[in-house]
Residue, then its C-alpha position, 0 to 999 in steps of 0.5 A: m846414096i844408100a839407106s838400108l834396114p834389112m835385118y828384120a825386114r819382112p812384108a808384115n812390117r814393111a810399112a813401119h820400116q818405111a815410116f821409120w826411115y822417112l822420119i830419120r830422113d827428114g831428121l837428117h835433112a834438118y841437120g843438113l845431111r843428104a839422105p835418099d828418099d827411100l830405103n834400098e830394099t834390093i841391095e845385099f846387106e853385106q854389099s851395102w856396108a861397103q858402099p862409100d855413099l852409105v847414109l844409114g845401114q844396119i849391121c850384125n856385130l860379128p861382121y862389124r867386128a870381123r871385117f867392117r870395124d875400121h870401114v864404117t862409123p857406128i851410130a847406135a845399137m837397136d834396143y828391142g827390150l829382149p828378156g835378160c838383155a841390157p838395153g841395146f843388147y840381144n841374145s839367141v835362143f837355142i832351139v831343138h825339135r819339140d820331141s827331142t829329149i835334150s832339155d839343156p844346151q849342155d847336152l848339145r856338144n856332139s849335135r848337128m848344128a844349123t846356122n843361117a851364116l858363119l858371119s852371123q853373131s846370132g846364128y853362129g858366133a853367139a853359139q860358139q861363144w857359149a860353147a867356148d865358155q864350156g870349153f869346146h866348140f860346135t863342129m862345122p854346121l849346116i849352113t841354111g842361108s836364113h834363120a827361117a831356114s834354120i828353124t825349118a832344118v831343126a823342125t824337119g830333122q836336118a839338124d839337131f839344133a840352131t840358135i836364133d836371134a831372139q827378136t827374129w824368134r819373136m817374129a817367127q812365132q807369129d808367122h812361121p809354122a815350123t816354130d810349132l815343131v821346135k822348142v827353146i831350151g836355153t839362151t846364148p850370152a848377150s852381145p850388141c844388138m843390130t847396130l846402125i852405121t854410116r860410112a867411115g869418117q862421119d860424125p855420128a852425133p847428128y845421125l844418132a839425134a835423127v834416129t832417136a827423134a824418129v823412134e820417139t815420134l814414130p806412132e806407137p802402133l808402128r813402133q809395136t810392129l817393129g818391136l823397137r824400144g829405142v837405140v843405144a850408143l854403146s861404148p866401143d869396148a862393148y864390141d870387144i868379143p873374141l871371134p868364133p873359130e874359122p871353118q878350117a879350125l872346125a874341120n881339124 
């Protein structure tokens, strides 16, 4: 059995994530559902989504839409109370170097982009969605492997801009020194926030009940550490967002 909540995990909130999981675990037990004692903190998140014994996972909406929609059961989107976003939704912030003369994403058309991954909604899909609304696409980006590395890439001039998950940006401002070297110039469209999932074929209702109760009973200081306001069961059509262009298309 596997349970994993990797998307915003970091040393500073490990204890809060563990406490949150213990509450969920006990709630699942109360519904007669098996659950592992502890979170798996070593499995690669994409690998965890495909496991047949997945109890609880956390997926970005782009890989969910692109690869996993028919292979997992969505439970609810997490809600971090982000400005300009409906409950259960998130967006990304456009960042450029603090000394850049660019003050509007409209001026980024021919700029060098950094992204954590091509299968990231916040770091890639949302930016391309914004650009498509303007009638173009950003060219093939520098792939950094993480939002933290994308921030560093912009701060050090390896890239002109990046889009960073707004919740990650909140956390990065607390402990990533490179955030002082960049500035926010805009935001992307909102889309479903990190979505809790379980393996395919499950009834999501008891999972949603267990998670909802865990959020409500998590001590307030730990909830503030996570920045978590609640979870929202979104309509399936909330995920009906066009996929961003494939890298081959960007190269042409």
